[in-house]
N, C-alpha and C positions, 0 to 999 in steps of 0.2 A: 504494500500500500504506500503510495507516494504522498507525503504530507506537505511537500513544498508548495503546491498550488493552494492548498487550504490556508497555510500560514501566510502566503502572499495576499490572499483575498482578505483575511482577517486584518492584516496590517493596513491594507487600503481602506477598509471600513473604519479602522481606528483613526486614520488620518482625516477621513471625512468628518467623523465625530469631533475631532479636535478643532477642525476649522469651524464647525457649527457652534461649538462652545465658545470659541474666541469671538465669533461674530456676535453672539448673544451678549457676551461680556462688554463688547464695545458699545452696543446699543444701550445697555443698562447704565453705562457710565455717562452717557450724554445727558446734559441738563434737560429737565422736562419743560416743555413750552406750553403756555396757555394757563387756563384756570385750573387750580388744583381740584382733586375730587371732592365731592360734596361732604363726605365723611370727615375729611381733614378740616374743612371750613367750619363745620358745626362744632367739632371738638376744640377748635382754636379759641372761639369766643362764646361765652355763655349767653343765653337769651336773657334779656332784661325786659321787665314789664314797663310799659309806659304809664306814668302816673299823671293824673290831672291835678292841677292846683285847685284850692277851694274855690277861687273866683271862677275858674274855667268850668268847674262842676256846677256852680250856681247858674252860670250863663247857659250852659247846655240844658240844664233842667228847665229853665225858663223858656227856652226856645222849643223844647220838645212839648211842653205843656201847651204853648201857644199853637203849635202845629196840630196837636191833637184836638184842641178846642175848635180850630178852624175847620177841621174835617168833620166834627160832630155837627157844626152849624150849617153845613151845606145841605141844600134841599135834595131829597132823594128823587132821582129821575124815574118817571113812570114808564 
């Protein structure tokens, strides 16, 4: 049984694998372009709730009550 062709074929396959690994290493070392993935953005900054000042809350309440009252006063269309 002649093993030389088998060994030569295995070496050729190993060389191809080494080239593929080297190419993947080159690609992974290049800096990433564009927006980072969403999971990285969310983890980077915590969510903050927006808070209304007391004056803004009063103003909003007054406007909503006025809007509600105007809707109640409109005549119903038959």
